[in-house]
C-alpha positions in Angstrom: -36.8 0.9 -1.5 -34.8 2.5 -4.4 -31.6 0.6 -5.3 -29.3 3.4 -4.1 -31.0 3.5 -0.7 -30.6 -0.3 -0.4 -26.9 0.1 -1.3 -26.5 2.8 1.4 -28.3 0.6 4.0 -26.1 -2.4 3.1 -23.0 -0.3 3.5 -24.1 0.9 6.9 -24.9 -2.6 8.0 -21.5 -3.9 6.8 -19.6 -1.1 8.6 -21.5 -1.8 11.9 -20.7 -5.5 11.6 -17.0 -4.9 10.9 -16.7 -2.3 13.6 -18.4 -4.5 16.2 -16.0 -7.3 15.2 -13.0 -5.0 15.5 -14.0 -3.7 18.9 -14.5 -7.3 20.1 -10.9 -8.0 19.3 -10.0 -6.7 22.7 -11.2 -10.1 23.9 -10.9 -12.5 20.9 -12.0 -15.5 22.9 -15.5 -14.0 23.3 -15.6 -12.6 19.8 -16.6 -15.7 17.8 -20.2 -14.6 17.1 -19.0 -11.2 15.7 -16.3 -13.1 13.7 -19.0 -15.3 12.1 -20.9 -12.2 10.9 -17.9 -10.3 9.7 -15.7 -13.0 8.1 -17.6 -12.7 4.7 -16.3 -9.2 4.2 -12.6 -9.7 5.2 -11.2 -10.2 1.7 -13.1 -7.1 0.4 -11.8 -4.6 3.0 -9.5 -2.1 1.3 -7.2 0.6 2.6 -9.8 3.4 2.9 -12.3 1.3 4.8 -9.5 0.0 7.1 -8.4 3.6 7.8 -12.0 4.5 8.6 -12.4 1.5 10.9 -9.1 2.4 12.7 -10.4 5.9 13.2 -13.7 4.6 14.6 -11.9 2.3 17.0 -9.7 5.1 18.2 -12.8 7.2 18.8 -14.3 4.6 21.0 -11.3 3.1 22.8 -9.3 5.5 24.9 -6.5 3.2 25.9 -3.8 3.5 23.2 -2.2 0.2 24.1 -5.6 -1.6 23.6 -6.0 0.2 20.3 -2.6 -1.1 19.2 -3.7 -4.7 20.0 -7.0 -4.3 18.2 -5.5 -2.8 15.1 -2.8 -5.4 14.8 -5.5 -8.1 14.9 -7.7 -6.2 12.5 -4.9 -6.0 9.9 -4.2 -9.7 10.3 -7.9 -10.3 9.5 -7.9 -8.0 6.5 -4.5 -9.0 5.1 -5.9 -10.7 1.9 -7.7 -7.6 0.7 -5.0 -5.2 1.7 -2.3 -7.2 0.0 -4.1 -6.7 -3.3 -3.6 -2.9 -3.0 -1.3 -1.2 -5.5 -0.2 2.4 -5.9 -0.8 4.0 -9.3 2.1 4.9 -11.5 1.5 8.6 -11.3 1.8 8.5 -7.5 4.8 6.1 -7.5 6.6 8.9 -9.4 6.2 11.4 -6.6 9.7 12.1 -5.1 8.4 11.8 -1.5 6.7 8.5 -2.2 9.8 7.2 -3.9 12.0 8.2 -0.9 9.6 6.6 1.5 9.5 3.3 -0.3 13.3 3.4 -0.7 13.6 3.9 3.0 11.3 0.9 3.6 13.3 -1.2 1.3 16.5 -0.4 3.1 14.8 -1.1 6.5 13.8 -4.5 5.2 17.3 -5.2 4.0 18.8 -4.4 7.4 16.2 -6.7 9.1 17.1 -9.5 6.7 20.8 -9.1 7.6 19.9 -9.3 11.3 18.1 -12.6 10.9 21.2 -14.9 10.7 22.8 -12.9 13.5 19.8 -13.6 15.7 19.8 -17.3 14.7 23.5 -17.6 15.7 22.7 -15.9 19.0 20.1 -18.4 19.8 22.5 -21.2 19.1 24.6 -20.0 22.0 27.1 -17.8 20.1 27.2 -14.5 21.8 30.8 -13.7 21.1 32.4 -10.3 20.5 32.3 -10.3 16.6 28.7 -11.4 16.6 27.8 -8.7 19.2 29.6 -6.1 17.2 27.7 -7.1 14.0 24.4 -6.9 15.9 25.2 -3.4 17.2 26.4 -2.2 13.8 23.1 -3.3 12.1 21.0 -1.8 14.9 22.9 1.5 14.5 22.2 1.5 10.8 18.6 0.8 11.5 18.5 3.8 14.0 19.9 6.0 11.2 17.2 5.0 8.8 14.5 5.9 11.3 14.8 9.6 10.4 12.2 8.4 8.0 9.7 8.3 10.9 10.5 11.9 11.9 9.9 13.1 8.3 6.5 11.4 8.3 5.6 13.1 11.6 6.6 16.5 10.3 5.6 16.3 6.7 3.1 13.6 5.9 1.0 13.6 9.0 0.1 17.3 8.8 -1.0 16.8 5.2 -3.2 13.9 6.1 -4.8 15.8 9.0 -5.5 18.7 6.6 -7.3 16.7 4.0 -8.6 13.6 5.6 -11.4 13.6 8.3 -10.7 10.2 9.6 -7.0 10.8 10.4 -6.6 9.4 13.9 -4.5 6.5 12.6 -1.5 8.9 12.2 -1.5 9.3 16.0 -1.4 5.5 16.3 1.5 5.4 13.8 3.4 8.0 15.8 2.9 5.9 19.0 4.4 2.9 17.2 7.3 5.1 15.9 8.0 5.9 19.6 7.8 2.2 20.4 10.4 1.4 17.8 12.7 4.2 18.8 12.5 3.2 22.5 13.0 -0.5 21.7 16.1 0.3 19.7 17.5 2.5 22.5 16.9 -0.2 25.1 18.6 -2.8 22.8 21.7 -0.7 22.3 21.9 0.1 26.0 21.6 -3.6 27.0 24.1 -4.7 24.4 26.7 -2.4 26.1 26.4 -4.5 29.2 27.7 -8.0 29.5 24.8 -9.1 31.7 22.2 -9.1 29.0 20.1 -12.3 28.9 19.2 -14.2 25.7 15.5 -14.1 26.8 15.5 -10.3 27.1 17.4 -9.9 23.8 15.0 -12.1 21.9 12.0 -10.2 23.4 13.3 -6.8 22.3 14.5 -8.0 18.9 11.2 -9.8 18.2 9.2 -6.7 19.1 11.5 -4.5 16.9 11.2 -6.9 13.9 7.4 -7.0 14.2 6.9 -3.2 14.7 9.2 -2.2 11.8 7.7 -4.8 9.4 4.2 -3.9 10.5 4.9 -0.2 9.9 6.1 -0.8 6.4 2.9 -2.7 5.7 0.7 0.0 7.2 2.4 2.7 5.2 2.4 1.0 1.8 -0.8 -1.1 2.0 -3.1 1.1 4.1 -2.2 4.7 4.7 -0.8 5.8 1.3 -3.4 4.0 -0.9 -6.1 5.4 1.4 -5.1 9.0 1.1 -3.1 9.5 -2.2 -6.0 10.4 -4.4 -7.7 12.5 -1.7 -4.8 15.0 -1.4 -4.0 17.3 -4.3 -1.1 16.1 -6.4 0.6 19.5 -6.1 0.7 19.0 -2.3 2.4 15.7 -2.7 5.0 17.2 -5.0 5.7 20.1 -2.6 6.2 17.9 0.5 10.0 18.2 0.6 9.8 22.0 0.1 8.2 22.3 3.6 11.2 21.1 5.5 13.5 23.5 7.2 15.6 21.1 9.3 18.7 22.7 8.0 19.3 26.4 7.4 17.2 29.5 7.9 14.3 31.0 6.0 15.8 33.5 3.6 14.6 37.1 3.3 13.3 36.8 -0.2 11.5 33.6 0.6 9.9 35.0 3.7 8.8 38.4 2.6 8.8 38.8 -1.2 8.0 42.5 -1.8 7.2 43.5 1.8 10.7 43.1 3.3 11.1 46.9 3.7 7.7 47.5 5.2 7.8 48.6 8.9 5.8 47.3 11.8 4.9 49.7 14.7 5.9 47.9 17.9 5.5 51.1 20.1 9.2 50.9 21.2 10.3 51.1 17.6 9.4 50.4 13.9 11.6 47.6 12.6 11.1 46.3 9.0 9.7 42.9 8.3 13.1 41.7 7.3 14.6 43.0 10.5 11.9 41.2 12.5 12.8 37.9 11.0 16.4 38.5 11.6 15.6 39.2 15.2 13.6 36.0 15.7 16.1 33.8 13.8 19.1 35.3 15.7 17.6 34.4 19.1 19.3 31.4 20.8 16.0 29.7 21.2 13.3 27.8 19.3 10.0 29.7 19.2 6.6 28.2 18.3 3.5 30.4 18.6 0.0 28.8 19.1 -3.2 30.8 18.9 -6.3 30.8 21.1 -7.8 28.0 18.9 -4.8 25.7 19.6 -3.4 26.1 16.0 0.2 26.7 15.2 0.6 30.1 13.5 4.4 30.7 13.5 7.8 29.2 14.2 11.3 30.7 13.9 14.2 29.1 12.1 17.4 29.7 14.0 20.6 28.2 12.5 20.6 25.3 14.9 17.0 24.4 15.7 16.6 21.9 18.5 13.3 20.5 17.3 12.6 20.2 13.6 9.6 22.2 12.2 8.2 22.3 8.7 5.9 24.8 6.9 3.1 22.2 7.1 3.0 22.6 10.9 1.3 26.0 10.4 -2.4 25.7 10.9 -2.0 22.3 12.5 -3.5 21.6 16.0 -0.8 21.8 18.5 -2.0 18.5 20.1 -1.2 16.8 16.8 2.4 18.1 16.9 3.3 16.0 19.9 3.7 12.2 20.5 0.4 10.6 21.6 1.9 9.8 25.1 2.5 13.5 25.8 -0.7 15.0 24.3 -2.5 15.0 27.7 0.3 17.1 29.1 -0.1 19.7 26.3 -3.9 19.8 26.9 -3.4 20.2 30.7 -1.1 23.2 30.1 -3.4 24.9 27.6 -6.5 24.3 29.8 -4.6 25.7 32.8 -3.6 28.8 30.7 -7.1 29.2 29.3 -8.6 29.1 32.8 -5.8 31.3 34.2 -4.8 28.7 36.8 -1.2 29.0 35.6 0.7 31.2 33.2 4.0 29.3 32.8 5.2 25.7 32.6 8.8 24.5 32.5 10.4 21.2 31.5 14.0 20.0 31.3 15.3 17.0 29.3 18.5 15.5 27.9 18.5 15.2 24.1 21.3 13.9 22.0 23.7 14.7 24.9 22.4 18.3 25.3 20.5 19.7 28.2 17.3 21.4 27.0 14.9 23.8 28.8 11.4 24.0 27.4 9.1 26.8 28.6 5.4 27.4 27.8 4.2 30.9 28.4 0.5 32.0 28.3 -0.5 34.9 26.2 -3.5 37.1 27.0 -5.4 39.9 25.1 -6.3 43.4 26.2 -9.4 42.2 28.0 -7.5 39.4 29.7 -8.8 36.8 27.4 -6.6 33.8 26.6 -4.8 34.6 23.3 -2.5 31.6 22.9 0.7 30.0 24.0 4.3 30.6 23.2 6.7 27.6 23.3 10.3 28.5 23.9 13.1 25.8 23.8 16.7 26.5 24.6 19.9 24.5 24.8 21.3 25.4 28.2 24.2 22.9 28.3 26.9 25.5 28.4 24.9 27.9 30.5 24.7 25.4 33.4 28.5 25.5 33.7 28.9 29.3 33.9 30.3 30.9 37.0 31.6 34.3 38.1 31.7 37.5 36.0 32.9 38.1 32.5 33.5 41.8 31.8 36.2 41.8 29.2 36.2 40.9 25.5 38.2 37.8 24.9 38.4 37.8 21.1 41.7 36.7 19.6 42.8 39.2 16.9 44.2 37.5 13.9 
């Protein structure tokens, strides 16, 4: 057998041994034989191979909670090799990477400040100053977690676009949600005097582990695995894709076609007027085509849910947290099969009451053409009563 074929065969055998070991981590007590075969490779497993193994595990294991357990144990096994990973100087100079690592540094500093507070709590000191210091640090941590939202809206679409084995970003998103929920529960419990030390320790322990683990996964696995497989120009343009604040300008949106008209049967507005219409509506709009890909979103002045340019072309399933993907798929399947044509949801977000409506779109022949997602803040609308027929402006 030629040397290159022997090398390929050895690589396949190695991957099968490692994947079998990883899948066996669901039941570690019965995994000793797989461990014996796989241990020889542990110190050699790098970021890219780890990412591929995580992808393979997620392909074979449907239960996301089981995947979390497996991957945590995997990373523990591969720690020696992964700790040897470094990011090249050219990539460390990328503004987005610098910002991400700076965020991680600050997250670590807040966790370090929390340690002595937790030690004092476990020594029986749950007085008011200590409780206030704990809440203050947790609120600071909460503010820093905007970093997770940026990853979900900027980095994850880029990884999905360029990397085939990208399922690990969905796992990361699920852990983001775990951290956010854990923080929310902690802050709510601390507002009540009945919190037990046992419950406090459980939630704090989980929070410490998940945040530290996420830092490791970002800097020692994900980034080193994908940096050189995504064009450098894409990395440098990451921040340009974010429109969390402000609207898309006319020049930016249209260039030289702003004055061209579009025949809408009931009128022929210009391209510039169309974007003014969409951005002036008191709703968030996201358009998904028949192939489940996002093709458009508007940018009103106060968007409820952040969107970035990188979402265009992304599968709509990847734009939602893993725990709600099945709902998105149920809606689209019902629309595609014409069992339903609308779906409504209501939720409270940052003290505001939000209505989310999904509307099915169909072509001339009745074929499924896509879905329109419309989100609206209806907080004030809920309180309206009676008629209003007069202008109530105050002349100055």
